[in-house]
C-alpha positions as CSV (number, residue, x, y, z in Angstrom):
1,M,0.0,0.0,0.0
2,P,1.4,3.4,-1.0
3,A,2.5,5.6,1.9
4,K,0.1,8.6,2.5
5,R,1.4,11.5,0.5
6,K,2.4,14.8,2.1
7,K,0.4,17.6,0.6
8,S,2.6,19.5,-1.9
9,G,-0.1,20.9,-4.1
10,P,-3.9,20.8,-4.3
11,F,-5.4,17.4,-4.9
12,I,-8.4,17.0,-7.2
13,T,-10.6,13.9,-7.3
14,G,-13.2,13.2,-10.0
15,I,-15.9,10.5,-9.5
16,D,-17.9,9.3,-12.4
17,A,-20.6,7.2,-10.7
18,G,-22.3,5.3,-13.5
19,T,-24.9,2.5,-13.7
20,S,-22.3,-0.3,-13.9
21,K,-19.1,1.1,-12.6
22,I,-17.6,3.9,-10.6
23,S,-14.4,5.5,-11.9
24,V,-12.3,7.5,-9.5
25,V,-9.5,9.8,-10.8
26,V,-7.1,11.3,-8.3
27,A,-4.7,14.0,-9.4
28,E,-2.3,16.6,-7.9
29,M,-1.9,20.1,-9.2
30,T,1.8,21.1,-9.5
31,D,3.6,24.0,-11.1
32,E,4.4,21.8,-14.1
33,G,0.9,20.5,-14.7
34,I,-1.5,17.9,-13.5
35,D,0.0,14.7,-12.0
36,I,-2.4,11.8,-12.3
37,L,-1.9,9.7,-9.1
38,S,-4.4,7.0,-9.7
39,I,-7.3,5.9,-11.8
40,T,-9.5,3.1,-10.4
41,S,-12.7,1.4,-11.5
42,S,-15.1,-0.4,-9.1
43,P,-18.5,-2.0,-9.5
44,S,-21.5,0.3,-9.1
45,A,-24.7,-0.4,-7.3
46,G,-28.0,1.4,-6.5
47,M,-28.0,3.1,-9.9
48,R,-30.4,2.8,-12.8
49,K,-30.1,4.7,-16.1
50,G,-27.6,7.1,-14.6
51,V,-29.7,7.9,-11.5
52,V,-29.3,6.8,-7.9
53,V,-32.4,4.7,-7.0
54,N,-31.0,3.3,-3.7
55,V,-28.9,5.6,-1.5
56,D,-27.7,2.8,0.8
57,S,-26.4,0.6,-2.0
58,A,-24.9,3.5,-4.0
59,S,-23.1,4.9,-0.9
60,S,-21.7,1.5,-0.1
61,A,-20.4,1.2,-3.7
62,I,-18.9,4.7,-3.6
63,R,-17.2,3.9,-0.2
64,D,-15.6,0.8,-1.8
65,A,-14.5,2.8,-4.8
66,L,-13.0,5.5,-2.6
67,A,-11.1,2.8,-0.6
68,A,-9.6,1.5,-3.8
69,A,-8.6,5.0,-4.9
70,R,-7.0,5.8,-1.6
71,Q,-5.0,2.6,-1.6
72,Q,-3.6,3.2,-5.1
73,S,-3.0,7.0,-4.8
74,G,-1.9,7.2,-1.1
75,V,-4.2,10.3,-0.8
76,S,-6.8,10.8,1.9
77,I,-9.8,11.7,-0.2
78,R,-12.3,14.0,1.5
79,E,-14.0,15.8,-1.3
80,A,-14.6,15.3,-5.0
81,L,-16.3,16.6,-8.2
82,V,-19.1,14.2,-9.2
83,S,-20.7,13.7,-12.6
84,I,-24.5,13.5,-13.1
85,S,-26.6,12.1,-15.9
86,G,-30.2,11.0,-16.5
87,S,-33.3,11.8,-18.5
88,H,-34.3,14.5,-15.9
89,I,-31.7,16.9,-17.3
90,Q,-33.1,19.8,-19.3
91,V,-31.6,22.8,-21.1
92,T,-33.3,26.2,-21.5
93,T,-32.0,29.5,-22.8
94,G,-31.6,32.9,-21.2
95,N,-30.2,36.3,-22.1
96,S,-29.4,39.6,-20.4
97,S,-27.7,42.9,-21.3
98,I,-25.9,45.5,-19.2
99,L,-24.4,48.9,-19.8
100,V,-20.6,49.0,-20.1
101,R,-19.3,51.6,-17.6
102,G,-15.9,52.1,-19.1
103,R,-14.9,52.4,-22.7
104,N,-14.0,48.6,-22.9
105,V,-15.7,45.5,-21.6
106,S,-14.3,44.4,-18.2
107,Q,-14.0,40.9,-16.6
108,T,-16.4,42.0,-13.9
109,E,-19.0,43.0,-16.5
110,I,-18.7,39.7,-18.3
111,E,-19.3,37.8,-15.1
112,K,-22.2,40.1,-14.2
113,V,-24.0,39.7,-17.6
114,I,-23.7,35.9,-17.4
115,D,-25.0,35.8,-13.9
116,A,-28.0,38.0,-14.9
117,A,-28.8,35.8,-17.9
118,G,-28.9,32.8,-15.5
119,L,-31.4,34.4,-13.2
120,T,-34.4,33.0,-15.1
121,S,-37.4,31.5,-13.4
122,I,-37.2,27.7,-13.3
123,P,-40.0,25.2,-12.4
124,S,-40.4,24.1,-8.9
125,G,-38.4,21.0,-8.1
126,R,-35.5,21.8,-10.3
127,Q,-32.1,23.4,-9.7
128,I,-29.6,25.2,-12.0
129,L,-26.5,23.1,-12.6
130,H,-24.6,25.2,-15.2
131,V,-25.0,28.5,-16.9
132,L,-23.1,28.3,-20.2
133,P,-22.7,31.2,-22.7
134,T,-23.4,30.5,-26.4
135,D,-22.9,34.1,-27.6
136,F,-21.8,37.5,-26.6
137,I,-23.1,40.7,-28.3
138,V,-21.4,44.1,-28.0
139,D,-23.5,47.0,-29.4
140,G,-25.3,44.7,-31.7
141,R,-22.3,42.8,-32.9
142,R,-22.9,39.1,-32.6
143,G,-20.6,36.1,-32.5
144,I,-18.1,37.4,-30.0
145,K,-16.4,34.6,-28.1
146,D,-14.4,36.7,-25.7
147,P,-15.7,40.3,-25.2
148,L,-12.9,41.2,-22.7
149,G,-11.4,44.5,-23.7
150,I,-13.7,45.2,-26.6
151,P,-14.9,48.8,-26.8
152,G,-18.7,49.3,-26.5
153,S,-21.5,50.7,-24.5
154,R,-23.8,47.6,-24.1
155,L,-22.9,44.0,-23.5
156,Q,-25.4,41.2,-24.0
157,S,-25.0,37.4,-23.3
158,I,-27.1,34.5,-24.5
159,V,-26.7,31.4,-22.3
160,N,-27.8,27.8,-22.1
161,I,-29.1,27.0,-18.6
162,V,-28.7,23.3,-17.6
163,T,-31.1,22.2,-14.9
164,V,-31.6,19.0,-13.0
165,S,-34.5,17.6,-10.9
166,D,-34.1,18.0,-7.1
167,E,-34.6,14.4,-6.2
168,P,-31.9,12.7,-8.4
169,L,-29.4,15.5,-7.4
170,Q,-30.1,15.1,-3.7
171,R,-29.9,11.3,-3.8
172,L,-26.5,11.6,-5.6
173,V,-25.1,14.0,-3.0
174,A,-26.6,12.1,-0.1
175,S,-24.9,8.9,-1.4
176,C,-21.6,10.6,-1.5
177,E,-22.0,12.2,1.9
178,K,-23.1,8.9,3.4
179,A,-19.9,7.4,2.1
180,G,-17.9,10.1,3.9
181,L,-17.3,12.3,0.9
182,Q,-18.0,16.0,0.5
183,V,-19.2,17.0,-3.0
184,S,-17.3,20.1,-4.1
185,D,-19.1,20.3,-7.4
186,V,-21.6,18.5,-9.6
187,V,-20.9,18.4,-13.3
188,L,-23.0,17.3,-16.3
189,H,-21.6,14.0,-17.4
190,S,-21.3,15.0,-21.1
191,I,-19.5,18.2,-20.2
192,A,-17.0,16.2,-18.2
193,S,-16.4,13.8,-21.1
194,A,-15.9,16.6,-23.5
195,E,-13.2,18.2,-21.3
196,A,-11.1,15.1,-21.9
197,A,-12.1,14.0,-25.4
198,L,-12.7,17.1,-27.5
199,S,-10.0,19.4,-29.0
200,V,-10.3,23.1,-29.7
201,E,-11.0,22.3,-33.3
202,D,-13.8,19.9,-32.4
203,R,-15.5,22.5,-30.3
204,D,-15.2,25.2,-33.0
205,M,-16.1,23.3,-36.1
206,G,-19.3,21.6,-34.7
207,T,-19.0,18.3,-33.0
208,A,-21.4,16.0,-31.2
209,L,-19.9,14.3,-28.2
210,V,-21.8,11.0,-27.7
211,D,-21.0,9.1,-24.4
212,I,-22.5,5.6,-24.4
213,G,-22.6,4.4,-20.8
214,A,-24.2,1.4,-19.2
215,G,-27.6,3.0,-18.5
216,T,-27.8,6.1,-20.7
217,T,-26.3,7.7,-23.8
218,D,-25.3,11.4,-23.2
219,I,-25.1,13.7,-26.2
220,A,-23.5,17.2,-26.1
221,I,-23.2,19.4,-29.2
222,F,-20.5,22.0,-29.5
223,K,-20.2,24.7,-32.1
224,D,-18.1,27.9,-32.3
225,G,-16.4,26.8,-29.0
226,W,-19.6,26.7,-27.0
227,L,-22.0,24.0,-25.8
228,Q,-25.1,24.5,-27.9
229,H,-27.3,21.5,-27.0
230,T,-27.4,18.5,-24.7
231,M,-29.7,15.5,-24.4
232,V,-29.8,12.1,-22.7
233,L,-31.2,8.9,-24.2
234,G,-32.4,6.2,-21.8
235,I,-30.5,3.4,-23.7
236,G,-26.9,2.2,-22.9
237,G,-24.6,-0.8,-22.9
238,N,-26.8,-2.7,-20.3
239,H,-29.5,-2.9,-23.0
240,F,-27.0,-4.7,-25.2
241,T,-26.3,-7.1,-22.3
242,N,-30.0,-7.6,-21.5
243,D,-30.8,-8.5,-25.1
244,L,-28.0,-11.1,-25.1
245,S,-29.4,-12.5,-21.7
246,V,-32.8,-12.9,-23.2
247,G,-31.8,-14.1,-26.6
248,L,-29.2,-16.6,-25.4
249,R,-31.2,-17.6,-22.3
250,V,-28.3,-16.9,-19.9
251,S,-27.9,-14.8,-16.8
252,F,-27.1,-11.1,-17.1
253,S,-23.5,-11.6,-15.8
254,E,-22.9,-14.4,-18.3
255,A,-24.3,-12.2,-21.1
256,E,-21.9,-9.4,-20.0
257,R,-19.0,-11.8,-20.2
258,V,-20.1,-13.0,-23.7
259,K,-20.5,-9.4,-24.9
260,K,-17.0,-8.4,-23.7
261,Q,-15.3,-11.5,-24.9
262,F,-17.1,-12.4,-28.1
263,G,-19.1,-9.3,-29.1
264,M,-18.6,-7.8,-32.5
265,L,-20.6,-5.6,-34.9
266,A,-19.1,-6.9,-38.2
267,I,-18.8,-10.4,-39.5
268,A,-17.6,-11.7,-42.8
269,D,-19.7,-14.0,-44.9
270,G,-19.1,-17.6,-43.9
271,E,-17.2,-16.6,-40.8
272,D,-18.6,-18.3,-37.7
273,E,-17.5,-20.3,-34.7
274,E,-19.1,-21.9,-31.8
275,I,-18.6,-20.6,-28.2
276,D,-19.4,-22.0,-24.8
277,V,-22.0,-20.3,-22.6
278,V,-23.4,-21.2,-19.2
279,G,-27.2,-21.5,-19.4
280,L,-29.7,-20.6,-16.8
281,D,-29.7,-24.2,-15.6
282,G,-26.0,-24.0,-15.0
283,E,-25.2,-26.3,-18.0
284,V,-22.6,-25.4,-20.5
285,R,-23.8,-25.4,-24.1
286,K,-22.5,-24.2,-27.4
287,I,-23.9,-21.4,-29.5
288,S,-23.0,-19.7,-32.7
289,R,-21.0,-16.5,-32.4
290,K,-23.0,-15.3,-35.3
291,L,-26.1,-15.2,-33.1
292,V,-24.2,-12.9,-30.6
293,F,-23.4,-10.7,-33.6
294,E,-27.0,-10.6,-34.8
295,I,-28.4,-9.7,-31.4
296,L,-25.8,-6.9,-30.7
297,H,-26.1,-5.6,-34.3
298,L,-29.8,-5.1,-34.0
299,R,-29.6,-3.2,-30.7
300,C,-26.7,-1.1,-31.8
301,E,-28.5,-0.2,-35.0
302,E,-31.5,0.9,-33.0
303,L,-29.4,3.1,-30.7
304,L,-27.5,4.7,-33.6
305,E,-30.7,5.5,-35.4
306,L,-31.9,7.3,-32.3
307,I,-28.7,9.2,-32.1
308,K,-29.0,10.1,-35.8
309,K,-32.5,11.3,-35.2
310,E,-31.4,13.6,-32.4
311,L,-28.5,15.0,-34.6
312,S,-30.9,15.6,-37.5
313,R,-33.3,17.9,-35.6
314,P,-33.6,21.4,-37.1
315,E,-31.9,23.0,-34.1
316,T,-28.9,20.6,-34.2
317,K,-28.5,19.5,-37.8
318,E,-26.6,22.6,-39.1
319,A,-24.2,22.5,-36.1
320,V,-22.8,19.0,-36.4
321,T,-20.0,18.2,-38.8
322,G,-18.7,15.1,-37.0
323,V,-19.2,12.8,-34.0
324,V,-16.9,11.8,-31.2
325,F,-18.0,8.7,-29.3
326,T,-16.8,7.9,-25.8
327,G,-18.0,5.6,-23.0
328,G,-17.7,1.9,-22.4
329,G,-20.5,1.2,-24.9
330,V,-18.2,1.9,-27.9
331,L,-15.7,-0.8,-27.1
332,I,-17.5,-3.5,-29.1
333,P,-15.3,-4.3,-32.2
334,A,-16.4,-2.5,-35.4
335,F,-18.6,-0.1,-33.6
336,D,-17.1,2.9,-35.3
337,R,-17.6,1.3,-38.8
338,L,-21.3,0.7,-38.1
339,A,-21.8,4.2,-36.6
340,E,-20.3,5.9,-39.6
341,N,-22.5,3.9,-42.0
342,I,-25.7,4.8,-40.1
343,I,-25.0,8.4,-39.1
344,S,-23.2,9.3,-42.3
345,L,-20.8,11.7,-40.6
346,P,-17.1,11.5,-39.8
347,I,-16.7,9.3,-36.7
348,R,-13.9,9.2,-34.1
349,T,-13.5,7.4,-30.8
350,G,-12.6,9.9,-28.1
351,H,-10.4,9.0,-25.2
352,P,-8.3,11.0,-22.7
353,D,-4.7,11.3,-23.8
354,L,-2.9,10.9,-20.6
355,A,0.6,11.3,-22.0
356,P,2.6,14.4,-21.0
357,A,1.3,17.6,-22.7
358,H,1.9,17.9,-26.4
359,T,0.5,19.8,-29.3
360,G,-1.8,18.1,-31.8
361,K,-5.0,18.8,-33.7
362,S,-6.5,15.3,-33.8
363,T,-6.5,14.9,-30.0
364,P,-6.7,17.4,-27.1
365,S,-3.5,18.6,-25.7
366,L,-4.0,17.8,-22.0
367,P,-1.8,19.3,-19.3
368,F,-0.6,16.0,-17.7
369,I,3.0,15.5,-16.6
370,T,2.9,11.8,-16.0
371,V,1.9,8.8,-18.1
372,A,-1.0,6.7,-16.7
373,K,-1.3,3.0,-17.4
374,E,-2.4,2.3,-21.0
375,Q,-5.6,0.6,-19.9
376,Y,-6.8,4.0,-18.5
377,H,-6.6,5.7,-21.8
378,G,-9.9,4.1,-22.9
379,P,-13.0,6.0,-23.8
380,E,-14.8,4.7,-20.6
381,F,-12.5,6.9,-18.5
382,A,-13.2,10.2,-20.4
383,A,-15.7,11.5,-17.9
384,G,-13.5,10.8,-14.8
385,V,-10.5,12.5,-16.3
386,G,-12.6,15.3,-17.6
387,L,-13.9,16.0,-14.0
388,V,-10.2,16.5,-12.9
389,L,-9.6,18.9,-15.8
390,Y,-12.8,20.8,-15.0
391,G,-11.8,21.1,-11.3
392,A,-8.4,22.3,-12.3
393,G,-9.9,25.1,-14.3
394,Y,-8.4,23.8,-17.5
395,S,-10.1,24.6,-20.8
396,H,-9.4,23.7,-24.4
397,Q,-8.3,27.2,-25.4
398,P,-5.1,28.6,-27.1
399,E,-2.2,28.8,-24.7
400,D,-2.2,32.0,-22.6
401,T,0.3,34.7,-23.6
402,D,0.8,36.0,-20.1
403,G,2.8,32.9,-19.0
404,A,-0.1,31.1,-17.3
405,G,0.4,28.2,-19.9
406,L,-2.0,25.3,-20.1
407,L,-3.4,25.7,-16.6
408,N,-5.9,28.5,-16.3
409,K,-6.4,29.9,-12.8
410,M,-9.6,28.5,-11.2
411,T,-10.9,32.1,-10.9
412,G,-10.0,32.9,-14.5
413,F,-12.2,33.8,-17.4
414,F,-12.7,30.4,-19.0
415,K,-13.4,28.7,-15.7
416,N,-16.2,31.1,-14.9
417,I,-17.9,31.0,-18.3
418,M,-17.4,27.4,-19.3
419,G,-18.5,25.8,-16.0
420,N,-20.4,28.3,-13.9
421,K,-22.0,26.4,-11.1
422,R,-25.1,28.1,-9.8
């Protein structure tokens, strides 16, 4: 067991509590960048379709996940950022304008106009999670990403307001607190995944981030650098497993094993083999691997058609020029090929690049200073890594010219506007 670390810099922990697993990422902020100390994955419990349904079971699973993270990192974890998902998430728009007191727009005025735009009335039983700008307007001039220092007399902001239902949020926080953890912030799951999986170019040109988890599929659409739309589909990898369980007449756990070991979404003509499965009666029998392919292919086609439908809506169609898939649901071989055929857009699998910081257009340049184990570079860990980046105040923006480098200060401009927690 690693010795407990002496505190030399702020520690940041991100917890992605999903339907089937809980990923915990522990990192340390240093002058050189973000040092990933550990990434662990533990079985989840008490969750259904991304939402806590049993606080006792969920808290027990979180407690076990924290114990594994503490053992590997050597850090005493007392607080963390936590992701949230589920069909209860909604997005509305708001806007506000203020007079500019000086000749140029100041940082204080930017923050003020965003806060004012977020002061919209929301239905009872809901809470504001994020207030995210989609446009700034100075004296009628639209399409301004960063109004700081621009001369003008009136500043207007248009924002997306992400809200969540009280009950799922309270159950998530209660589960963490019962596990002995203080929640420092709650972040929309798709925003966390995007932090680790999307580059500056992705956000600018128009990209749909699609995270396929066990219980849900989270979609976030970025254009011109901003989050434009978000939605959650109530279908995920567990539905693939359940179809196999029913079609093969095996237990859910056996179906999950078959999916991971023999699942595929493409098969050549005449290519087939027999595999052993354990039936509900405990007897081992042989089945055709082609049958596994057929079951998974049908369910995956259904999910991809739903995703295509969401991306083809009038309010999203013009914004999307490509799709980046993350989450454990994309790990079935040939998924990307089937997705590209159905969605008819450029497809890429997004994953956190945990190598030391570099410059590249195809993947985000992340401010890490250590190399994590290769198994943690997978798309299923994007949200956990993204939570750490979010907590560090990192943003996919051009490098600062004032010497701040890749790590923006937590109180800096991009931290405030890209992830303003209300």
